[in-house]
N, C-alpha and C positions, 0 to 999 in steps of 0.2 A: 501494500499498497502508500503509497505516496505522503510524503509528510511536508509540513513547511514552518513556520516560526514567525511571529509577532514581535520584534522588538520593542524593549517598552524601555524607554529612556531614563535615568535618575531625574533629570529636570523636569520630565513630562508628570510626573506623580501628583497624585493631588496630595495636598496635609490636611490631615487633621489638626482638631483645636487645640492642638496639643494639654485636652483637660486627663485630670486623672483617668486611666485608662483609654487612653486617645493619646500616647505621648508622639511623638514624634523624634526620628533619629534628624542630628545635624544634618544638613545639607550644604555640601561646600563646594566651590573650584579651588581643585588643586592642583597645583605647577611641579613636573618633575625635578629634583633636583639635579638633572643635567641642564649646568650654561649654557648649549651649543644652541647658539640661535635657528628656527625656533625655536623656543620651549615649551614643550608639550603638557597642555593642561586636559583635565577630565575632572568632571562632576564625578562626587562620592558622597555616598547617603552614610554617615557616620553611628552605625545602632550599639548602641550601650550594651555596658556588658550586666548591667545589674538592675536598668528599667526595660518591660517591655515594650518596644518602638515600633511603629508600623507606618508603612507606605503603601498607596492607594492608586492604582489605574484606570482610568472608567475607560469604553471602546463598545464600536458595535461588533462582534462577532464578526468574521467574513464568511457570506453566502456560503463556502466551500468547506467549513465546518460540518464534520461527520458526524451524527449522530452517535453510530457505532465504532467506539474508537479500537484502536489496534493496542491489547496488552501493554499497561502502561503507561498511557498514555490519555489526557491531556499532561503536561507537566511542566513545571517550571524550572526554569535554569538560572541559577544564580551564580553569577562568577564575585569576590572579593578576597580582599587582604586583610592581614590583622594588623592593624598600627602599630602593636608593641610585642616584644616578645612572650613567647611562653617561658612558662616552668616545666623542667622534666622534658620529657620525648615526644610526649603525647598531649596533647587538649583535646574536649570536643566545643564545637560548635555548634547550634540548632537551630535553623530558617523553621516556619510554615508557613504556607501561602492557603489562600482560600479563594473563592469566588462565586458570585451570585449574579444571576440571570434572571432579567425580566423581558418578557416576551412584550414588543410592544403592542395596543390594541389597533387592530386594523389591517393585522400583518397577515398575509392569504393563509388559509387552514386552522387560525385558530379561533380558541371561542371568543365570542361576543363580548362578552366580561373579562378578557385577561386582560392585565397590564397591571401589575402590582402601585401600591400607594409608592411614590419614588424618596418621601421624605421620612419613608419607615424602614429601610431595607436595611437590614443588616445578616452580617456571617452568623452564622449560628450554626448549632451540630443538627439542629430538623434543617435547615437547610443547605444541605450538603456540608458546611464546616469548615474546618480545618485542618489541613493535614503537614505533619513534620517531616522534618528529616533528619539523620545529625551527621557530620562527618570529623575521623580524625583529621585533625592538624597531624600530620608525622612532621617534624622538624629534624634537620641533620644536624643543624646547630640550634638548640631551643631559644636563644636570643634573638634569632632573626624573627625581622618583622616586612614587610610588604611582598612576601611568595605569593602570588595569586592561586587561588581555589576554587574548586568548581562543585556545586551542588544541586542534584535534579531530585525538585517535588513532585511524587506523583498523586496528580491529583483525580484518577481515575474513580467515582464513589464519591465526590465533591464536587462534584457539577452543577447543582440547584436547576437538574434539566437544562441546561444549556443547550442552544441551537443555534444554527446560523441564522444571523440577522439581529439575534437578542442583543440587549443593550446589558455586558457585563461590568463588572468591577471584581477587581483583583486584588487582594491584600498579601503583601508580604511584613512578616515580623520575625523579630530575633524571640526564640523561646529561651529566655534567660533560665526558665525553670529545668531545665535538659542540658545546659547548657558553663562548660565549668572554664571554657577559652576567659583569657585574661585580655582585659581593651576591648575598642572597639572592632566589630569586623562593618570594616569598608567596605560594602558594596560600589561594585561599579556597571553592573550589565545586570538585566532580567529580560527575559524571554518567555514565550507560551509558544510548546511544541506540541501541535497536532494532526493527525489523518486529517485527510482533506480528500470529499468526494471524489 
């Protein structure tokens, strides 16, 4: 089966209000340390190691999104690095992702009454909920920081009935309750991979 990905830029994320339970990571533009012109810049979301923080992306799910997904799909891919040195040879970082979907009224094939109230959407266990994945950071030198790591979060079973043409919100958070890595996890790229029709 054919696959594709939706790239979700760090700066394209919708920020929450940063209230209790809705904390947001610091989003910054970082310059590389190499001073050769032109210096490279990247946008980074710095997820704290003690506070659960979240980013959200909102978009229309492309019409080629296949309802029956291949095993292990769709999945969110997260590329990140740690901004601080780790203690010991290994530490664990854990991210979680979730998706909520709304079929707009007037979509061919949808019931006349379909279309959720947009102001009461939630990512909860009864609406698809969150999927988590942990990754082991294997440090050749525990003091190293800045190495790029990648995690893939399997969202099968967490789709909230999503289909092509739906309005979706994809959330990403660091699950600090299952995480023993110290320092910020600096996310540089997020994407959603899925099977196409």
